DSSP file (Angstrom, degrees, kcal/mol; ACC not computed):
  #  RESIDUE AA STRUCTURE BP1 BP2  ACC     N-H-->O    O-->H-N    N-H-->O    O-->H-N    TCO  KAPPA ALPHA  PHI   PSI    X-CA   Y-CA   Z-CA
    1    1 A P              0   0    0      0, 0.0    11,-2.3     0, 0.0     2,-0.4   0.000 360.0 360.0 360.0 159.9   72.6   49.6   70.4
    2    2 A L  E     -A   11   0A   0      9,-0.2     2,-0.5     7,-0.0     9,-0.2  -0.865 360.0-156.9-107.7 141.9   70.6   48.5   67.4
    3    3 A C  E     -A   10   0A   0      7,-2.6     7,-1.9    -2,-0.4     2,-0.6  -0.978  11.2-149.8-115.0 128.2   67.0   49.2   66.8
    4    4 A F  E     +A    9   0A   0     -2,-0.5     2,-0.4     5,-0.2     5,-0.2  -0.880  24.5 162.8-103.6 120.2   65.2   46.9   64.4
    5    5 A E  E >  S-A    8   0A   0      3,-2.2     3,-1.5    -2,-0.6    -2,-0.1  -0.998  71.8  -5.0-134.8 131.8   62.3   48.3   62.5
    6    6 A D  T 3  S-     0   0    0     -2,-0.4    -1,-0.1     1,-0.3     3,-0.1   0.885 129.1 -59.1  51.9  42.6   60.8   46.6   59.4
    7    7 A A  T 3  S+     0   0    0      1,-0.2     2,-0.4    -3,-0.0    -1,-0.3   0.683 114.0 116.0  63.3  21.8   63.6   44.0   59.5
    8    8 A R  E <   -A    5   0A   0     -3,-1.5    -3,-2.2     2,-0.0     2,-0.4  -0.977  60.2-135.9-123.0 134.6   66.3   46.6   59.2
    9    9 A A  E     -A    4   0A   0     -2,-0.4     2,-0.4    -5,-0.2    -5,-0.2  -0.688  21.5-174.7 -88.1 138.3   68.9   47.4   61.9
   10   10 A Q  E     -A    3   0A   0     -7,-1.9    -7,-2.6    -2,-0.4     2,-0.3  -0.995  25.5-124.8-135.3 129.0   69.6   51.0   62.7
   11   11 A E  E     -A    2   0A   0     -2,-0.4     2,-0.3    -9,-0.2    -9,-0.2  -0.542  36.1-172.4 -69.8 131.0   72.3   52.2   65.1
   12   12 A I        -     0   0    0    -11,-2.3     2,-0.8    -2,-0.3    -1,-0.0  -0.901  27.6-126.6-127.4 157.0   70.7   54.5   67.7
   13   13 A D        +     0   0    0     -2,-0.3     2,-0.3     2,-0.0   -11,-0.0  -0.868  53.4 136.7-104.0 101.7   72.1   56.7   70.4
   14   14 A I        -     0   0    0     -2,-0.8     2,-0.1   -13,-0.0    -2,-0.1  -0.997  53.9-108.4-146.8 143.8   70.3   55.7   73.6
   15   15 A A     >  -     0   0    0     -2,-0.3     4,-2.6     1,-0.1     5,-0.2  -0.411  29.8-118.9 -71.8 149.2   71.5   55.1   77.2
   16   16 A R  H  > S+     0   0    0      1,-0.2     4,-2.8     2,-0.2     5,-0.3   0.918 113.3  51.0 -53.3 -48.6   71.7   51.6   78.4
   17   17 A A  H  > S+     0   0    0      1,-0.2     4,-2.2     2,-0.2    -1,-0.2   0.897 111.9  46.8 -60.2 -42.2   69.2   52.2   81.2
   18   18 A Q  H  > S+     0   0    0      2,-0.2     4,-1.1     1,-0.2    -1,-0.2   0.914 113.8  47.8 -67.1 -43.0   66.7   53.8   78.8
   19   19 A A  H  < S+     0   0    0     -4,-2.6     4,-0.5     1,-0.2     3,-0.3   0.929 114.3  45.8 -64.4 -46.0   67.0   51.0   76.3
   20   20 A L  H >< S+     0   0    0     -4,-2.8     3,-1.0     1,-0.2    24,-0.6   0.905 111.6  50.7 -66.3 -41.4   66.6   48.2   78.8
   21   21 A S  H 3< S+     0   0    0     -4,-2.2    -1,-0.2    -5,-0.3    -2,-0.2   0.735 112.6  47.6 -70.8 -20.3   63.7   49.8   80.6
   22   22 A A  T 3< S+     0   0    0     -4,-1.1     2,-0.3    -3,-0.3    -1,-0.2   0.464  94.4  99.1 -95.8  -2.5   61.8   50.2   77.3
   23   23 A S    <   -     0   0    0     -3,-1.0    21,-0.4    -4,-0.5     3,-0.1  -0.668  46.9-172.0 -96.1 139.5   62.4   46.7   76.0
   24   24 A D  S    S+     0   0    0     -2,-0.3    24,-2.6     1,-0.3     2,-0.4   0.687  87.3  33.4 -90.4 -25.5   60.1   43.7   76.0
   25   25 A I  E     -b   48   0B   0     22,-0.2     2,-0.5     2,-0.0    -1,-0.3  -0.999  68.5-168.3-132.4 131.7   62.8   41.4   74.8
   26   26 A V  E     -b   49   0B   0     22,-3.1    24,-2.8    -2,-0.4     2,-0.5  -0.979   5.5-178.5-123.3 119.3   66.6   41.7   75.7
   27   27 A I  E     -b   50   0B   0     -2,-0.5     2,-0.3    22,-0.2    24,-0.2  -0.975   8.4-172.0-117.7 122.7   69.1   39.7   73.7
   28   28 A T  E     +b   51   0B   0     22,-2.7    24,-3.1    -2,-0.5    25,-0.1  -0.758  22.4 166.1-112.4 160.0   72.7   40.0   74.7
   29   29 A G        +     0   0    0     -2,-0.3    25,-0.1    23,-0.2    22,-0.1   0.005  20.0 150.8-161.1  38.5   75.9   38.6   73.1
   30   30 A V        -     0   0    0     25,-0.1     2,-1.7     1,-0.1    25,-0.3  -0.695  34.3-153.3 -83.9 114.0   78.8   40.5   74.7
   31   31 A P        +     0   0    0      0, 0.0    -1,-0.1     0, 0.0     3,-0.0  -0.346  59.9  96.4 -86.7  59.1   81.8   38.2   74.6
   32   32 A S    >   -     0   0    0     -2,-1.7     3,-1.0     1,-0.1    -2,-0.1  -0.990  64.3-147.9-148.3 135.4   83.6   39.7   77.6
   33   33 A P  T 3  S+     0   0    0      0, 0.0    -1,-0.1     0, 0.0    23,-0.0   0.609 101.2  64.3 -73.6  -9.5   83.8   38.9   81.3
   34   34 A H  T 3  S+     0   0    0      2,-0.1     3,-0.0    -3,-0.0     0, 0.0   0.485  71.4 114.3 -92.8  -4.4   84.1   42.6   81.9
   35   35 A F  S <  S-     0   0    0     -3,-1.0     2,-0.5    -5,-0.1     3,-0.0  -0.514  78.7-113.6 -66.1 127.9   80.6   43.5   80.6
   36   36 A P        -     0   0    0      0, 0.0    -1,-0.1     0, 0.0    -2,-0.1  -0.512  38.3-117.2 -67.2 117.7   78.6   44.8   83.5
   37   37 A Q        -     0   0    0     -2,-0.5     2,-0.5     1,-0.1    21,-0.3  -0.151  24.6-108.6 -57.5 145.9   75.9   42.2   84.0
   38   38 A I  B     -d   58   0C   0     19,-2.9    21,-2.9    -3,-0.0    24,-0.2  -0.647  36.6-148.4 -77.5 126.8   72.3   43.3   83.5
   39   39 A M    >>  -     0   0    0     -2,-0.5     3,-1.9    19,-0.2     4,-0.5  -0.617  22.5-112.8 -96.0 154.9   70.5   43.4   86.8
   40   40 A P  G >4 S+     0   0    0      0, 0.0     3,-1.2     0, 0.0    -1,-0.1   0.849 115.3  60.8 -54.4 -36.8   66.8   42.7   87.4
   41   41 A A  G 34 S+     0   0    0      1,-0.2    -3,-0.0     3,-0.0    21,-0.0   0.681  96.1  63.1 -66.6 -16.0   66.1   46.4   88.3
   42   42 A E  G <4 S+     0   0    0     -3,-1.9     2,-0.3     2,-0.1    -1,-0.2   0.697 100.9  55.2 -82.8 -18.9   67.3   47.4   84.8
   43   43 A V  S << S-     0   0    0     -3,-1.2   -22,-0.2    -4,-0.5     3,-0.1  -0.834  88.1-110.5-115.5 153.8   64.5   45.5   83.0
   44   44 A Q    >   -     0   0    0    -24,-0.6     3,-1.7   -21,-0.4    -2,-0.1  -0.465  47.2 -88.5 -76.6 152.2   60.7   45.7   83.4
   45   45 A P  T 3  S+     0   0    0      0, 0.0    21,-0.2     0, 0.0    -1,-0.1  -0.347 115.3  30.3 -58.9 137.5   58.9   42.8   84.9
   46   46 A G  T 3  S+     0   0    0     19,-1.2     2,-0.2     1,-0.3    20,-0.1   0.398  82.4 146.0  93.8  -2.9   57.9   40.3   82.2
   47   47 A T    <   -     0   0    0     -3,-1.7     2,-0.5    18,-0.3    21,-0.4  -0.470  49.1-128.8 -69.1 136.3   60.8   41.1   79.9
   48   48 A V  E     -b   25   0B   0    -24,-2.6   -22,-3.1    -2,-0.2     2,-0.5  -0.766  27.3-162.7 -84.8 127.2   62.1   38.1   78.0
   49   49 A C  E     -bc  26  69B   0     19,-2.4    21,-2.6    -2,-0.5     2,-0.4  -0.955  11.6-179.2-120.6 128.4   65.9   37.8   78.4
   50   50 A V  E     -bc  27  70B   0    -24,-2.8   -22,-2.7    -2,-0.5     2,-0.7  -0.990  14.9-154.0-129.6 124.9   68.2   35.7   76.2
   51   51 A N  E     +b   28   0B   0     19,-2.7    22,-0.5    -2,-0.4   -22,-0.2  -0.878  16.4 173.5 -99.3 110.6   72.0   35.5   76.7
   52   52 A F        +     0   0    0    -24,-3.1   -23,-0.2    -2,-0.7     2,-0.2   0.358  53.4  92.2 -95.7   3.2   73.7   34.7   73.4
   53   53 A S  S    S-     0   0    0      2,-0.3    20,-0.3   -25,-0.1     4,-0.1  -0.579  79.3-129.5 -97.5 158.8   77.2   35.0   74.9
   54   54 A S  S    S+     0   0    0     -2,-0.2     2,-0.3   -25,-0.1    -1,-0.1   0.578  97.0  68.8 -79.2  -9.4   79.4   32.4   76.4
   55   55 A Y  S    S-     0   0    0    -25,-0.3     2,-0.9   -23,-0.0    -2,-0.3  -0.762 102.1 -98.9-103.8 155.3   79.8   34.8   79.3
   56   56 A N        +     0   0    0     -2,-0.3    -2,-0.1     1,-0.2   -19,-0.1  -0.633  41.4 172.7 -75.5 105.8   77.0   35.6   81.7
   57   57 A N        +     0   0    0     -2,-0.9   -19,-2.9    14,-0.2     2,-0.4   0.602  65.5  59.6 -87.4 -12.9   75.6   39.0   80.5
   58   58 A F  B    S-d   38   0C   0    -21,-0.3   -19,-0.2    13,-0.1     2,-0.1  -0.901  92.2-110.4-114.7 144.7   72.7   38.8   83.0
   59   59 A H    >   -     0   0    0    -21,-2.9     3,-2.3    -2,-0.4     4,-0.2  -0.458  33.3-115.6 -67.1 145.6   73.0   38.6   86.8
   60   60 A E  G >  S+     0   0    0      1,-0.3     3,-1.0     2,-0.1     4,-0.1   0.749 112.3  64.5 -58.4 -25.5   71.9   35.2   88.1
   61   61 A S  G >  S+     0   0    0      1,-0.2     3,-1.3     2,-0.1     4,-0.3   0.505  75.3  90.1 -78.0  -2.1   68.9   36.7   90.0
   62   62 A I  G X> S+     0   0    0     -3,-2.3     3,-1.8     1,-0.3     4,-1.2   0.812  73.7  70.2 -62.0 -28.2   67.3   37.8   86.7
   63   63 A I  G <4 S+     0   0    0     -3,-1.0    -1,-0.3     1,-0.3    -2,-0.1   0.778  94.5  54.0 -61.7 -26.8   65.5   34.5   86.6
   64   64 A E  G <4 S+     0   0    0     -3,-1.3    -1,-0.3     1,-0.2    -2,-0.2   0.584 111.6  45.7 -81.0  -9.8   63.3   35.6   89.5
   65   65 A H  T <4 S+     0   0    0     -3,-1.8   -19,-1.2    -4,-0.3   -18,-0.3   0.589 107.1  56.9-109.2 -16.5   62.3   38.7   87.6
   66   66 A T     <  -     0   0    0     -4,-1.2     3,-0.1   -21,-0.2   -18,-0.1  -0.900  65.2-141.6-124.0 147.9   61.4   37.4   84.1
   67   67 A P  S    S+     0   0    0      0, 0.0     2,-0.4     0, 0.0   -19,-0.1   0.820  96.2  33.0 -74.9 -29.6   59.0   34.8   82.9
   68   68 A I        +     0   0    0    -21,-0.4   -19,-2.4     2,-0.0     2,-0.4  -0.981  66.4 166.8-131.9 121.4   61.5   33.6   80.2
   69   69 A F  E     -c   49   0B   0     -2,-0.4   -19,-0.2   -21,-0.2   -21,-0.1  -0.979  16.1-166.8-134.8 121.7   65.2   33.5   80.7
   70   70 A V  E     -c   50   0B   0    -21,-2.6   -19,-2.7    -2,-0.4     3,-0.1  -0.917   6.3-170.2-106.2 106.1   67.6   31.6   78.4
   71   71 A P        +     0   0    0      0, 0.0     2,-0.3     0, 0.0   -14,-0.2   0.729  66.2   5.7 -73.4 -22.0   70.9   31.6   80.2
   72   72 A R        -     0   0    0    -20,-0.1     2,-0.5   -16,-0.1   -20,-0.2  -0.964  57.9-142.6-162.4 140.5   73.0   30.3   77.4
   73   73 A I        -     0   0    0    -22,-0.5     5,-0.0   -20,-0.3   -23,-0.0  -0.920  36.2-117.1-103.9 131.7   72.7   29.4   73.7
   74   74 A G     >  -     0   0    0     -2,-0.5     4,-2.1     1,-0.1     5,-0.2  -0.233  21.7-111.9 -67.7 157.7   74.6   26.3   72.7
   75   75 A P  H  > S+     0   0    0      0, 0.0     4,-2.4     0, 0.0     5,-0.1   0.833 117.3  53.6 -60.4 -34.4   77.5   26.5   70.2
   76   76 A M  H  > S+     0   0    0      2,-0.2     4,-2.5     1,-0.2     5,-0.2   0.903 107.8  50.6 -68.5 -39.1   75.5   24.5   67.6
   77   77 A T  H  > S+     0   0    0      2,-0.2     4,-2.3     1,-0.2    -1,-0.2   0.912 111.0  49.0 -62.8 -42.2   72.6   26.9   67.9
   78   78 A V  H  X S+     0   0    0     -4,-2.1     4,-2.4     2,-0.2    -2,-0.2   0.928 111.1  49.9 -62.9 -44.8   74.9   29.9   67.4
   79   79 A A  H  X S+     0   0    0     -4,-2.4     4,-2.4     1,-0.2    -2,-0.2   0.911 111.9  47.8 -61.0 -42.4   76.5   28.2   64.4
   80   80 A M  H  X S+     0   0    0     -4,-2.5     4,-2.6     2,-0.2    -1,-0.2   0.872 109.9  52.6 -68.5 -36.0   73.1   27.5   62.8
   81   81 A C  H  X S+     0   0    0     -4,-2.3     4,-2.4     2,-0.2    -2,-0.2   0.912 110.5  48.1 -63.5 -41.9   71.9   31.1   63.5
   82   82 A M  H  X S+     0   0    0     -4,-2.4     4,-2.4     2,-0.2    -2,-0.2   0.920 111.5  50.0 -64.6 -43.1   75.0   32.4   61.7
   83   83 A R  H  X S+     0   0    0     -4,-2.4     4,-2.4     1,-0.2    -2,-0.2   0.929 112.1  47.7 -59.9 -45.3   74.4   30.0   58.8
   84   84 A N  H  X S+     0   0    0     -4,-2.6     4,-2.6     1,-0.2    -1,-0.2   0.888 110.1  52.3 -64.2 -39.0   70.8   31.2   58.6
   85   85 A A  H  X S+     0   0    0     -4,-2.4     4,-2.2     2,-0.2    -1,-0.2   0.912 110.2  48.5 -63.4 -41.8   71.9   34.9   58.7
   86   86 A L  H  X S+     0   0    0     -4,-2.4     4,-2.7     2,-0.2    -2,-0.2   0.906 111.4  50.0 -64.9 -41.1   74.3   34.3   55.9
   87   87 A R  H  X S+     0   0    0     -4,-2.4     4,-3.0     2,-0.2     5,-0.2   0.916 110.1  50.3 -62.9 -42.7   71.7   32.5   53.8
   88   88 A L  H  X S+     0   0    0     -4,-2.6     4,-2.4     2,-0.2    -2,-0.2   0.917 111.6  48.7 -60.9 -42.6   69.2   35.4   54.4
   89   89 A Y  H  X S+     0   0    0     -4,-2.2     4,-2.4     2,-0.2     5,-0.3   0.943 113.5  46.2 -61.8 -48.6   71.9   37.9   53.3
   90   90 A Q  H  X S+     0   0    0     -4,-2.7     4,-2.7     1,-0.2     5,-0.3   0.917 113.8  48.3 -62.5 -43.8   72.7   35.9   50.2
   91   91 A N  H  X S+     0   0    0     -4,-3.0     4,-1.3     1,-0.2    -1,-0.2   0.888 112.8  48.7 -64.4 -38.3   69.0   35.4   49.3
   92   92 A F  H  < S+     0   0    0     -4,-2.4    -2,-0.2    -5,-0.2    -1,-0.2   0.907 122.2  32.5 -67.3 -42.2   68.3   39.1   49.8
   93   93 A H  H  < S+     0   0    0     -4,-2.4    -2,-0.2    -5,-0.2    -1,-0.2   0.711 134.2  24.6 -91.3 -21.5   71.2   40.3   47.7
   94   94 A H  H  < S-     0   0    0     -4,-2.7    -3,-0.2    -5,-0.3    -2,-0.2   0.330 107.7-107.7-126.4   6.5   71.5   37.6   45.1
   95   95 A G     <  -     0   0    0     -4,-1.3    -1,-0.2    -5,-0.3     2,-0.1   0.105  53.3 -54.4  78.9 159.3   68.0   36.0   44.9
   96   96 A S        -     0   0    0     -5,-0.1    -8,-0.0    -4,-0.1    -5,-0.0  -0.450  52.7-159.5 -75.0 141.7   67.1   32.7   46.2
   97   97 A Q              0   0    0     -2,-0.1    -2,-0.0     1,-0.0    -6,-0.0  -0.914 360.0 360.0-119.8 146.7   69.1   29.7   45.1
   98   98 A P              0   0    0      0, 0.0    -2,-0.0     0, 0.0    -1,-0.0   0.514 360.0 360.0 -65.9 360.0   68.0   26.0   45.2
């Protein structure tokens, strides 16, 4: 898993259960039907859950456990997020361009 601090990602060694139970926001993007779905008991009540994958990374009952659940991000949203990420990278490493 990745931990983001001060806008920098850092690879960390943490068990899935520990990471999920400590998170206020869980964003998934595992592109595999074999990924074990996240169950409601794995996240704390009130956790915001966002599925960025075309596969269901969360069990369908998660909606009853969380105040905000985004079951799927559309392909255009994913494309725009990738474009924005590339722009951020370019601006950070090469300065902003008009």
